[in-house]
Each structure stands twice: as C-alpha cells, then as structure tokens.
C-alpha positions in Angstrom: 73.5 180.0 -47.8 75.5 177.1 -48.4 77.4 177.1 -45.2 78.0 173.7 -43.7 77.2 172.3 -40.3 81.4 173.0 -39.1 81.6 176.6 -40.9 77.7 177.6 -38.9 79.6 176.5 -36.2 82.4 178.1 -36.3 81.2 181.6 -37.8 78.5 181.3 -34.4 81.2 181.1 -32.1 82.8 184.6 -33.9 79.7 186.2 -32.9 78.4 185.2 -30.6 80.6 184.0 -28.5 79.0 181.0 -27.9 78.2 177.7 -29.5 75.2 176.8 -31.2 74.4 173.8 -28.3 75.8 176.6 -24.9 74.7 179.6 -26.2 71.0 177.7 -27.1 72.1 176.6 -22.7 72.2 179.9 -21.5 69.1 180.7 -23.4 67.3 178.3 -21.9 68.8 178.4 -18.2 68.9 182.2 -18.2 64.5 182.2 -19.0 64.5 179.5 -16.3 66.1 182.4 -13.6 63.5 184.4 -15.1 60.7 182.4 -14.1 61.5 181.7 -11.0 62.4 185.3 -9.8 59.2 186.7 -11.1 56.9 184.0 -10.8 54.9 181.8 -9.0 55.4 178.1 -11.0 56.0 175.1 -10.0 60.1 174.7 -10.8 58.9 171.1 -12.9 56.8 173.4 -14.9 59.7 175.9 -15.2 61.7 173.2 -16.6 59.6 171.6 -19.5 58.7 175.1 -20.4 62.6 175.4 -21.1 63.5 172.1 -22.9 64.9 170.0 -19.7 62.6 166.2 -19.3 63.0 166.1 -16.3 63.4 168.9 -13.5 66.5 167.3 -12.1 68.4 167.7 -15.4 67.4 171.0 -14.6 68.4 171.6 -11.3 71.8 170.1 -11.8 72.7 172.6 -15.2 70.8 174.5 -13.5 73.6 174.7 -9.8 75.9 174.2 -12.8 75.8 177.9 -13.8 74.2 180.1 -11.3 75.4 178.2 -8.2 72.3 178.2 -6.5 70.4 175.8 -6.8 66.8 176.9 -8.3 64.7 176.8 -5.3 67.9 179.1 -3.8 67.3 181.3 -6.4 63.8 181.3 -6.2 64.0 182.4 -2.0 66.7 184.6 -3.0 64.6 186.7 -5.3 62.2 186.7 -2.9 64.2 187.4 -0.4 65.7 190.7 -1.8 62.2 191.2 -3.5 61.4 191.8 0.2 63.7 193.5 2.0 63.0 196.7 -1.3 59.6 196.8 0.2 60.5 196.9 3.4 62.9 200.1 3.0 60.2 201.6 0.6 57.8 201.9 4.0 59.9 203.0 5.9 61.0 206.1 4.1 
C-alpha cells in the first residue's frame, strides 16, 4: 500500500479507536501490568522490557494510566492471590 502518514494515522484510529502512538503506549503499559501481576521481575527490568528508558518514566505513565504505582499494583495483585488461596484452603 502507498499511504501517507496522516492517512495511516486516520485509518488506524478508525479501526482501533487509538492513534498509533496511544495504542503503543497502552500496549506497553498493559504488558507491564501483566508482568507486575504475574512475576517477581524487578520494576526497573519490567520498565526496560516494555521500552521505557527509566523506571521513573514507566512509573509516571503507569500511575497516570492505572491510578496506582507499579509497586502498589503488584502488591494488590499479590494480596488478591493470597486471599484466593486462603479462601480455597478454608472451603
């Protein structure tokens, strides 16, 4: 296809509801959230794996998107997991 950048952005937004840049940001943050909730990989490593140059920029955009810091998100996920295990053991 021969498409100029503005046409691509317009078509991408029509299909996905996001600009390519916002889609990429959300995809990277979602991957970070998954890693925080399901692994014990350090936050700084997750930040790099998700394409952020610093832990601080990852934490800033993560909190902006989810309303929680990366560590708070991880702690909430771990607490929820422990509660589920406790409930299963008490059945």
